[in-house]
PATOR-801275 format. One record per residue: residue number from 0; x, y, z of N, C-alpha, C, CB in turn. Coordinates in Angstrom, 1 decimal, always signed. Each point is the difference from the previous one (the first is absolute). Glycine has a CB too. Layout:
<recs>
n = NUM&n_c1 = X&n_c2 = Y&n_c3 = Z&ca_c1 = X&ca_c2 = Y&ca_c3 = Z&c_c1 = X&c_c2 = Y&c_c3 = Z&cb_c1 = X&cb_c2 = Y&cb_c3 = Z
...
</recs>
This chain:
<recs>
n = 0&n_c1 = +114.2&n_c2 = +92.6&n_c3 = +80.8&ca_c1 = -0.8&ca_c2 = +0.9&ca_c3 = +0.8&c_c1 = -0.6&c_c2 = -0.8&c_c3 = +1.2&cb_c1 = -0.6&cb_c2 = +1.4&cb_c3 = -2.0
n = 1&n_c1 = +0.6&n_c2 = -0.7&n_c3 = +3.1&ca_c1 = -0.6&ca_c2 = -0.7&ca_c3 = +1.2&c_c1 = -1.0&c_c2 = +1.0&c_c3 = +0.7&cb_c1 = +2.1&cb_c2 = -1.4&cb_c3 = +0.3
n = 2&n_c1 = -3.0&n_c2 = +0.8&n_c3 = +0.4&ca_c1 = -1.0&ca_c2 = +0.8&ca_c3 = +0.7&c_c1 = -0.1&c_c2 = -0.5&c_c3 = +1.4&cb_c1 = -1.3&cb_c2 = +0.5&cb_c3 = -2.2
n = 3&n_c1 = +1.3&n_c2 = +0.4&n_c3 = +3.1&ca_c1 = -0.1&ca_c2 = -0.4&ca_c3 = +1.4&c_c1 = -1.3&c_c2 = +0.4&c_c3 = +0.6&cb_c1 = +2.5&cb_c2 = +0.2&cb_c3 = +0.2
n = 4&n_c1 = -3.2&n_c2 = -1.1&n_c3 = +0.4&ca_c1 = -1.3&ca_c2 = +0.3&ca_c3 = +0.6&c_c1 = +0.2&c_c2 = +0.0&c_c3 = +1.5&cb_c1 = -1.3&cb_c2 = -1.0&cb_c3 = -1.9
n = 5&n_c1 = +1.0&n_c2 = +2.1&n_c3 = +2.5&ca_c1 = +0.3&ca_c2 = +0.1&ca_c3 = +1.5&c_c1 = +0.6&c_c2 = +1.4&c_c3 = +0.2&cb_c1 = +0.3&cb_c2 = -2.5&cb_c3 = +0.3
n = 6&n_c1 = -0.1&n_c2 = +2.8&n_c3 = +0.9&ca_c1 = +0.6&ca_c2 = +1.3&ca_c3 = +0.4&c_c1 = -1.1&c_c2 = +1.1&c_c3 = +0.0&cb_c1 = +2.1&cb_c2 = -0.7&cb_c3 = -1.0
n = 7&n_c1 = -1.7&n_c2 = +1.9&n_c3 = +0.8&ca_c1 = -0.8&ca_c2 = +1.2&ca_c3 = +0.2&c_c1 = -1.2&c_c2 = +0.0&c_c3 = -1.0&cb_c1 = +2.0&cb_c2 = +1.2&cb_c3 = +0.8
n = 8&n_c1 = -1.8&n_c2 = -1.7&n_c3 = -2.0&ca_c1 = -1.0&ca_c2 = +0.1&ca_c3 = -1.0&c_c1 = -1.0&c_c2 = -1.2&c_c3 = -0.1&cb_c1 = +1.5&cb_c2 = +1.4&cb_c3 = -1.3
n = 9&n_c1 = -1.3&n_c2 = -2.4&n_c3 = +2.2&ca_c1 = -0.7&ca_c2 = -1.2&ca_c3 = +0.0&c_c1 = -1.5&c_c2 = +0.2&c_c3 = +0.2&cb_c1 = +2.0&cb_c2 = -1.2&cb_c3 = +0.7
n = 10&n_c1 = -2.4&n_c2 = +2.1&n_c3 = +0.1&ca_c1 = -1.4&ca_c2 = +0.3&ca_c3 = +0.3&c_c1 = -0.7&c_c2 = +0.5&c_c3 = -1.3&cb_c1 = +0.5&cb_c2 = +0.5&cb_c3 = +2.5
n = 11&n_c1 = +0.2&n_c2 = +0.4&n_c3 = -3.2&ca_c1 = -0.5&ca_c2 = +0.5&ca_c3 = -1.2&c_c1 = -0.2&c_c2 = -1.1&c_c3 = -1.0&cb_c1 = +1.0&cb_c2 = +2.3&cb_c3 = +0.5
n = 12&n_c1 = +0.0&n_c2 = -3.1&n_c3 = -0.6&ca_c1 = +0.0&ca_c2 = -1.1&ca_c3 = -1.0&c_c1 = -1.2&c_c2 = -1.0&c_c3 = +0.3&cb_c1 = +2.5&cb_c2 = +0.2&cb_c3 = -0.2
n = 13&n_c1 = -2.7&n_c2 = -0.5&n_c3 = +1.5&ca_c1 = -1.1&ca_c2 = -0.9&ca_c3 = +0.4&c_c1 = -1.3&c_c2 = +0.7&c_c3 = -0.3&cb_c1 = +1.4&cb_c2 = -1.0&cb_c3 = +1.8
n = 14&n_c1 = -1.5&n_c2 = +2.2&n_c3 = -1.6&ca_c1 = -1.3&ca_c2 = +0.8&ca_c3 = -0.3&c_c1 = -0.3&c_c2 = +0.0&c_c3 = -1.5&cb_c1 = +0.4&cb_c2 = +1.4&cb_c3 = +2.1
n = 15&n_c1 = +0.7&n_c2 = -1.3&n_c3 = -2.8&ca_c1 = -0.2&ca_c2 = +0.0&ca_c3 = -1.5&c_c1 = -0.4&c_c2 = -1.3&c_c3 = -0.5&cb_c1 = +1.8&cb_c2 = +1.7&cb_c3 = -0.2
n = 16&n_c1 = -1.3&n_c2 = -2.8&n_c3 = +0.7&ca_c1 = -0.3&ca_c2 = -1.4&ca_c3 = -0.4&c_c1 = -1.5&c_c2 = -0.2&c_c3 = +0.4&cb_c1 = +2.4&cb_c2 = -0.8&cb_c3 = +0.2
n = 17&n_c1 = -2.7&n_c2 = +1.2&n_c3 = +1.0&ca_c1 = -1.4&ca_c2 = -0.2&ca_c3 = +0.5&c_c1 = -1.0&c_c2 = +0.7&c_c3 = -0.8&cb_c1 = +0.9&cb_c2 = -0.2&cb_c3 = +2.3
n = 18&n_c1 = -0.5&n_c2 = +1.4&n_c3 = -2.8&ca_c1 = -0.9&ca_c2 = +0.8&ca_c3 = -0.9&c_c1 = -0.2&c_c2 = -0.7&c_c3 = -1.3&cb_c1 = +0.8&cb_c2 = +2.1&cb_c3 = +1.1
n = 19&n_c1 = +0.3&n_c2 = -2.7&n_c3 = -1.6&ca_c1 = -0.1&ca_c2 = -0.7&ca_c3 = -1.3&c_c1 = -1.0&c_c2 = -1.2&c_c3 = +0.2&cb_c1 = +2.4&cb_c2 = +0.7&cb_c3 = -0.6
n = 20&n_c1 = -2.3&n_c2 = -1.4&n_c3 = +1.7&ca_c1 = -0.9&ca_c2 = -1.2&ca_c3 = +0.2&c_c1 = -1.4&c_c2 = +0.5&c_c3 = +0.2&cb_c1 = +1.8&cb_c2 = -1.2&cb_c3 = +1.1
n = 21&n_c1 = -2.0&n_c2 = +2.3&n_c3 = -0.5&ca_c1 = -1.4&ca_c2 = +0.6&ca_c3 = +0.2&c_c1 = -0.6&c_c2 = +0.4&c_c3 = -1.4&cb_c1 = +0.6&cb_c2 = +0.8&cb_c3 = +2.3
n = 22&n_c1 = +0.2&n_c2 = -0.2&n_c3 = -3.1&ca_c1 = -0.4&ca_c2 = +0.4&ca_c3 = -1.4&c_c1 = -0.3&c_c2 = -1.2&c_c3 = -0.8&cb_c1 = +1.4&cb_c2 = +2.0&cb_c3 = +0.1
n = 23&n_c1 = -0.6&n_c2 = -3.1&n_c3 = +0.0&ca_c1 = -0.2&ca_c2 = -1.2&ca_c3 = -0.8&c_c1 = -1.3&c_c2 = -0.7&c_c3 = +0.5&cb_c1 = +2.5&cb_c2 = -0.3&cb_c3 = -0.3
n = 24&n_c1 = -2.7&n_c2 = +0.3&n_c3 = +1.6&ca_c1 = -1.2&ca_c2 = -0.7&ca_c3 = +0.5&c_c1 = -1.3&c_c2 = +0.8&c_c3 = -0.4&cb_c1 = +1.3&cb_c2 = -0.9&cb_c3 = +1.9
n = 25&n_c1 = -1.2&n_c2 = +2.2&n_c3 = -1.9&ca_c1 = -1.1&ca_c2 = +0.9&ca_c3 = -0.4&c_c1 = -0.3&c_c2 = -0.2&c_c3 = -1.5&cb_c1 = +0.6&cb_c2 = +1.7&cb_c3 = +1.8
n = 26&n_c1 = +0.4&n_c2 = -1.7&n_c3 = -2.6&ca_c1 = -0.2&ca_c2 = -0.2&ca_c3 = -1.4&c_c1 = -0.6&c_c2 = -1.4&c_c3 = -0.3&cb_c1 = +1.9&cb_c2 = +1.6&cb_c3 = -0.5
n = 27&n_c1 = -1.5&n_c2 = -2.6&n_c3 = +1.2&ca_c1 = -0.5&ca_c2 = -1.3&ca_c3 = -0.2&c_c1 = -1.5&c_c2 = +0.0&c_c3 = +0.3&cb_c1 = +2.2&cb_c2 = -1.1&cb_c3 = +0.5
n = 28&n_c1 = -2.6&n_c2 = +1.7&n_c3 = +0.6&ca_c1 = -1.4&ca_c2 = +0.1&ca_c3 = +0.4&c_c1 = -0.8&c_c2 = +0.7&c_c3 = -1.1&cb_c1 = +0.7&cb_c2 = +0.0&cb_c3 = +2.5
n = 29&n_c1 = -0.2&n_c2 = +1.1&n_c3 = -2.9&ca_c1 = -0.7&ca_c2 = +0.8&ca_c3 = -1.0&c_c1 = -0.2&c_c2 = -0.8&c_c3 = -1.3&cb_c1 = +0.9&cb_c2 = +2.1&cb_c3 = +0.9
n = 30&n_c1 = +0.1&n_c2 = -2.8&n_c3 = -1.3&ca_c1 = +0.0&ca_c2 = -0.8&ca_c3 = -1.3&c_c1 = -1.0&c_c2 = -1.1&c_c3 = +0.2&cb_c1 = +2.4&cb_c2 = +0.6&cb_c3 = -0.5
n = 31&n_c1 = -2.4&n_c2 = -1.3&n_c3 = +1.6&ca_c1 = -0.9&ca_c2 = -1.1&ca_c3 = +0.2&c_c1 = -1.4&c_c2 = +0.5&c_c3 = +0.1&cb_c1 = +1.8&cb_c2 = -1.3&cb_c3 = +1.2
n = 32&n_c1 = -2.1&n_c2 = +2.4&n_c3 = -0.6&ca_c1 = -1.3&ca_c2 = +0.5&ca_c3 = +0.1&c_c1 = -0.6&c_c2 = +0.4&c_c3 = -1.4&cb_c1 = +0.5&cb_c2 = +0.9&cb_c3 = +2.3
n = 33&n_c1 = +0.3&n_c2 = -0.3&n_c3 = -3.1&ca_c1 = -0.4&ca_c2 = +0.4&ca_c3 = -1.4&c_c1 = -0.2&c_c2 = -1.3&c_c3 = -0.8&cb_c1 = +1.3&cb_c2 = +2.2&cb_c3 = +0.2
n = 34&n_c1 = -0.5&n_c2 = -3.2&n_c3 = +0.0&ca_c1 = -0.2&ca_c2 = -1.3&ca_c3 = -0.7&c_c1 = -1.1&c_c2 = -0.8&c_c3 = +0.5&cb_c1 = +2.4&cb_c2 = +0.0&cb_c3 = -0.5
n = 35&n_c1 = -3.0&n_c2 = +0.4&n_c3 = +1.6&ca_c1 = -1.1&ca_c2 = -0.8&ca_c3 = +0.5&c_c1 = +0.4&c_c2 = -1.3&c_c3 = +0.6&cb_c1 = -1.4&cb_c2 = +1.0&cb_c3 = -1.7
n = 36&n_c1 = +2.5&n_c2 = -1.0&n_c3 = +2.5&ca_c1 = +0.5&ca_c2 = -1.2&ca_c3 = +0.6&c_c1 = -1.0&c_c2 = -0.5&c_c3 = +1.1&cb_c1 = +2.4&cb_c2 = +0.8&cb_c3 = -0.5
n = 37&n_c1 = -2.2&n_c2 = -2.0&n_c3 = +0.8&ca_c1 = -0.8&ca_c2 = -0.7&ca_c3 = +1.1&c_c1 = +0.2&c_c2 = +0.8&c_c3 = +1.3&cb_c1 = +0.3&cb_c2 = -2.2&cb_c3 = -1.1
n = 38&n_c1 = -1.4&n_c2 = +2.2&n_c3 = +1.9&ca_c1 = +0.0&ca_c2 = +0.7&ca_c3 = +1.2&c_c1 = +1.1&c_c2 = -0.4&c_c3 = +1.0&cb_c1 = -2.4&cb_c2 = +0.3&cb_c3 = -0.3
n = 39&n_c1 = +2.8&n_c2 = -1.6&n_c3 = +0.2&ca_c1 = +1.1&ca_c2 = -0.5&ca_c3 = +0.9&c_c1 = +1.3&c_c2 = +0.7&c_c3 = -0.4&cb_c1 = -1.2&cb_c2 = -2.2&cb_c3 = +0.3
n = 40&n_c1 = +1.4&n_c2 = +2.4&n_c3 = -1.6&ca_c1 = +1.2&ca_c2 = +0.7&ca_c3 = -0.5&c_c1 = +0.0&c_c2 = +1.4&c_c3 = +0.5&cb_c1 = +0.1&cb_c2 = -1.5&cb_c3 = -2.0
n = 41&n_c1 = -1.2&n_c2 = +2.2&n_c3 = +1.8&ca_c1 = -0.2&ca_c2 = +1.4&ca_c3 = +0.5&c_c1 = +0.3&c_c2 = +0.1&c_c3 = +1.5&cb_c1 = -1.7&cb_c2 = +0.4&cb_c3 = -1.9
n = 42&n_c1 = +1.1&n_c2 = -1.3&n_c3 = +2.6&ca_c1 = +0.2&ca_c2 = +0.0&ca_c3 = +1.5&c_c1 = +1.5&c_c2 = -0.1&c_c3 = +0.4&cb_c1 = -2.3&cb_c2 = -0.9&cb_c3 = +0.3
n = 43&n_c1 = +3.0&n_c2 = +0.0&n_c3 = -1.1&ca_c1 = +1.4&ca_c2 = -0.3&ca_c3 = +0.3&c_c1 = +0.8&c_c2 = +1.3&c_c3 = -0.4&cb_c1 = -0.3&cb_c2 = -2.5&cb_c3 = -0.5
n = 44&n_c1 = +0.0&n_c2 = +3.1&n_c3 = -0.6&ca_c1 = +0.6&ca_c2 = +1.2&ca_c3 = -0.4&c_c1 = -0.2&c_c2 = +1.1&c_c3 = +1.0&cb_c1 = -0.3&cb_c2 = -0.6&cb_c3 = -2.4
n = 45&n_c1 = -0.9&n_c2 = +0.8&n_c3 = +2.9&ca_c1 = -0.2&ca_c2 = +1.0&ca_c3 = +1.0&c_c1 = +0.8&c_c2 = -0.2&c_c3 = +1.3&cb_c1 = -2.3&cb_c2 = +0.2&cb_c3 = -1.0
n = 46&n_c1 = +2.3&n_c2 = -1.5&n_c3 = +1.4&ca_c1 = +0.8&ca_c2 = -0.3&ca_c3 = +1.2&c_c1 = +1.5&c_c2 = +0.3&c_c3 = -0.2&cb_c1 = -1.6&cb_c2 = -1.8&cb_c3 = +0.5
n = 47&n_c1 = +2.1&n_c2 = +1.6&n_c3 = -1.7&ca_c1 = +1.4&ca_c2 = +0.3&ca_c3 = -0.3&c_c1 = +0.2&c_c2 = +1.5&c_c3 = +0.0&cb_c1 = +0.2&cb_c2 = -2.1&cb_c3 = -1.4
n = 48&n_c1 = -1.1&n_c2 = +2.9&n_c3 = +0.9&ca_c1 = +0.1&ca_c2 = +1.4&ca_c3 = +0.1&c_c1 = +0.0&c_c2 = +0.5&c_c3 = +1.4&cb_c1 = -1.1&cb_c2 = +0.2&cb_c3 = -2.2
n = 49&n_c1 = +0.2&n_c2 = -0.7&n_c3 = +3.0&ca_c1 = +0.0&ca_c2 = +0.4&ca_c3 = +1.4&c_c1 = +1.3&c_c2 = -0.3&c_c3 = +0.7&cb_c1 = -2.5&cb_c2 = -0.4&cb_c3 = +0.0
n = 50&n_c1 = +3.0&n_c2 = -0.8&n_c3 = -0.2&ca_c1 = +1.2&ca_c2 = -0.4&ca_c3 = +0.6&c_c1 = +1.2&c_c2 = +0.8&c_c3 = -0.4&cb_c1 = -0.9&cb_c2 = -2.3&cb_c3 = +0.1
n = 51&n_c1 = +1.0&n_c2 = +2.6&n_c3 = -1.4&ca_c1 = +1.0&ca_c2 = +0.9&ca_c3 = -0.5&c_c1 = -0.1&c_c2 = +1.4&c_c3 = +0.5&cb_c1 = +0.1&cb_c2 = -1.4&cb_c3 = -2.1
n = 52&n_c1 = -1.3&n_c2 = +1.9&n_c3 = +2.2&ca_c1 = -0.2&ca_c2 = +1.3&ca_c3 = +0.5&c_c1 = +0.4&c_c2 = +0.1&c_c3 = +1.5&cb_c1 = -1.9&cb_c2 = +0.3&cb_c3 = -1.6
n = 53&n_c1 = +1.6&n_c2 = -1.3&n_c3 = +2.4&ca_c1 = +0.4&ca_c2 = +0.0&ca_c3 = +1.4&c_c1 = +1.5&c_c2 = +0.0&c_c3 = +0.1&cb_c1 = -2.2&cb_c2 = -1.2&cb_c3 = +0.6
n = 54&n_c1 = +2.8&n_c2 = +0.3&n_c3 = -1.4&ca_c1 = +1.5&ca_c2 = -0.1&ca_c3 = +0.1&c_c1 = +0.7&c_c2 = +1.3&c_c3 = -0.4&cb_c1 = -0.2&cb_c2 = -2.4&cb_c3 = -0.5
n = 55&n_c1 = -0.3&n_c2 = +3.0&n_c3 = -0.6&ca_c1 = +0.5&ca_c2 = +1.3&ca_c3 = -0.4&c_c1 = -0.1&c_c2 = +1.1&c_c3 = +1.0&cb_c1 = -0.6&cb_c2 = -0.7&cb_c3 = -2.4
n = 56&n_c1 = -0.6&n_c2 = +0.7&n_c3 = +3.1&ca_c1 = -0.2&ca_c2 = +1.0&ca_c3 = +1.0&c_c1 = +0.9&c_c2 = -0.2&c_c3 = +1.2&cb_c1 = -2.4&cb_c2 = +0.2&cb_c3 = -0.7
n = 57&n_c1 = +2.6&n_c2 = -1.5&n_c3 = +1.0&ca_c1 = +0.9&ca_c2 = -0.3&ca_c3 = +1.1&c_c1 = +1.4&c_c2 = +0.4&c_c3 = -0.2&cb_c1 = -1.4&cb_c2 = -1.9&cb_c3 = +0.5
n = 58&n_c1 = +1.9&n_c2 = +1.7&n_c3 = -1.7&ca_c1 = +1.4&ca_c2 = +0.4&ca_c3 = -0.4&c_c1 = +0.1&c_c2 = +1.6&c_c3 = +0.0&cb_c1 = +0.2&cb_c2 = -2.1&cb_c3 = -1.3
n = 59&n_c1 = -1.3&n_c2 = +2.8&n_c3 = +1.0&ca_c1 = +0.1&ca_c2 = +1.4&ca_c3 = +0.0&c_c1 = -0.2&c_c2 = +0.6&c_c3 = +1.4&cb_c1 = -0.9&cb_c2 = +0.0&cb_c3 = -2.3
n = 60&n_c1 = +0.7&n_c2 = -0.9&n_c3 = +3.3&ca_c1 = -0.2&ca_c2 = +0.5&ca_c3 = +1.4&c_c1 = -1.4&c_c2 = +0.5&c_c3 = +0.2&cb_c1 = +2.4&cb_c2 = +0.6&cb_c3 = +0.1
n = 61&n_c1 = -3.3&n_c2 = -1.1&n_c3 = -0.8&ca_c1 = -1.4&ca_c2 = +0.5&ca_c3 = +0.1&c_c1 = -0.8&c_c2 = -1.3&c_c3 = +0.4&cb_c1 = +0.3&cb_c2 = +1.9&cb_c3 = -1.7
n = 62&n_c1 = -1.5&n_c2 = -1.6&n_c3 = +2.2&ca_c1 = -0.9&ca_c2 = -1.2&ca_c3 = +0.2&c_c1 = -1.1&c_c2 = -0.1&c_c3 = -1.0&cb_c1 = +0.5&cb_c2 = +0.3&cb_c3 = +2.4
n = 63&n_c1 = -0.4&n_c2 = +0.6&n_c3 = -3.4&ca_c1 = -1.0&ca_c2 = +0.0&ca_c3 = -1.1&c_c1 = +0.5&c_c2 = +0.6&c_c3 = -1.2&cb_c1 = -1.8&cb_c2 = +0.1&cb_c3 = +1.7
n = 64&n_c1 = +1.4&n_c2 = -0.7&n_c3 = -2.9&ca_c1 = +0.2&ca_c2 = +0.5&ca_c3 = -1.3&c_c1 = -1.2&c_c2 = -0.3&c_c3 = -0.8&cb_c1 = +2.5&cb_c2 = -0.3&cb_c3 = +0.2
n = 65&n_c1 = -3.3&n_c2 = +1.3&n_c3 = -0.6&ca_c1 = -1.2&ca_c2 = -0.3&ca_c3 = -0.7&c_c1 = +0.1&c_c2 = -0.3&c_c3 = -1.5&cb_c1 = -1.0&cb_c2 = +1.5&cb_c3 = +1.6
n = 66&n_c1 = +0.3&n_c2 = -2.6&n_c3 = -2.0&ca_c1 = -0.1&ca_c2 = -0.4&ca_c3 = -1.4&c_c1 = -1.4&c_c2 = -0.4&c_c3 = -0.1&cb_c1 = +2.4&cb_c2 = -0.7&cb_c3 = -0.2
n = 67&n_c1 = -3.1&n_c2 = +1.2&n_c3 = -0.8&ca_c1 = -1.4&ca_c2 = -0.3&ca_c3 = -0.2&c_c1 = +0.0&c_c2 = -1.4&c_c3 = -0.7&cb_c1 = -0.7&cb_c2 = +2.4&cb_c3 = -0.2
n = 68&n_c1 = -0.1&n_c2 = -3.3&n_c3 = +0.8&ca_c1 = -0.1&ca_c2 = -1.4&ca_c3 = -0.6&c_c1 = -1.4&c_c2 = -0.2&c_c3 = -0.3&cb_c1 = +1.9&cb_c2 = -0.9&cb_c3 = +1.3
</recs>
Protein backbone atom coordinates (compact mmCIF):
# COMPACT_ATOMS: atom_id res chain seq x y z
CA UNK A 1 0.00 0.00 0.00
CA UNK A 2 1.23 3.49 -0.72
CA UNK A 3 -0.01 6.91 0.19
CA UNK A 4 0.73 10.09 -1.69
CA UNK A 5 0.66 13.44 0.05
CA UNK A 6 0.27 16.32 -2.34
CA UNK A 7 -1.96 17.21 -5.21
CA UNK A 8 -5.57 18.28 -4.96
CA UNK A 9 -6.22 16.79 -1.51
CA UNK A 10 -3.06 18.05 0.18
CA UNK A 11 -4.76 21.11 1.68
CA UNK A 12 -7.38 18.92 3.30
CA UNK A 13 -4.71 16.56 4.59
CA UNK A 14 -2.72 19.46 6.07
CA UNK A 15 -5.81 20.86 7.72
CA UNK A 16 -6.63 17.45 9.18
CA UNK A 17 -3.13 17.05 10.65
CA UNK A 18 -3.23 20.59 12.05
CA UNK A 19 -6.57 19.83 13.70
CA UNK A 20 -5.10 16.69 15.30
CA UNK A 21 -2.21 18.75 16.71
CA UNK A 22 -4.64 21.35 18.03
CA UNK A 23 -6.74 18.67 19.71
CA UNK A 24 -3.65 17.03 21.23
CA UNK A 25 -2.38 20.36 22.59
CA UNK A 26 -5.79 21.23 24.02
CA UNK A 27 -6.12 17.85 25.74
CA UNK A 28 -2.61 18.18 27.20
CA UNK A 29 -3.53 21.60 28.60
CA UNK A 30 -6.76 20.26 30.09
CA UNK A 31 -5.03 17.27 31.65
CA UNK A 32 -2.24 19.38 33.12
CA UNK A 33 -4.72 21.86 34.58
CA UNK A 34 -6.75 19.13 36.24
CA UNK A 35 -3.56 17.53 37.58
CA UNK A 36 -2.47 20.85 39.09
CA UNK A 37 0.70 21.15 37.04
CA UNK A 38 3.24 23.90 37.61
CA UNK A 39 2.31 27.30 36.15
CA UNK A 40 5.25 27.13 33.72
CA UNK A 41 3.84 23.89 32.30
CA UNK A 42 0.38 25.45 32.00
CA UNK A 43 1.84 28.52 30.26
CA UNK A 44 3.73 26.28 27.83
CA UNK A 45 0.58 24.28 27.11
CA UNK A 46 -1.40 27.47 26.49
CA UNK A 47 1.26 28.74 24.10
CA UNK A 48 1.14 25.44 22.20
CA UNK A 49 -2.66 25.70 21.88
CA UNK A 50 -2.43 29.26 20.59
CA UNK A 51 0.24 28.29 18.06
CA UNK A 52 -1.73 25.25 16.89
CA UNK A 53 -4.89 27.33 16.66
CA UNK A 54 -3.19 29.96 14.52
CA UNK A 55 -1.68 27.36 12.20
CA UNK A 56 -5.01 25.55 11.81
CA UNK A 57 -6.77 28.82 10.99
CA UNK A 58 -4.08 29.70 8.45
CA UNK A 59 -4.50 26.39 6.65
CA UNK A 60 -8.23 26.90 6.52
CA UNK A 61 -7.75 30.31 4.91
CA UNK A 62 -8.95 32.16 7.95
CA UNK A 63 -7.21 34.59 10.23
CA UNK A 64 -8.93 33.27 13.34
CA UNK A 65 -10.14 30.04 14.91
CA UNK A 66 -11.55 30.36 18.42
CA UNK A 67 -10.61 27.95 21.17
CA UNK A 68 -11.30 28.81 24.79
CA UNK A 69 -8.10 28.54 26.84
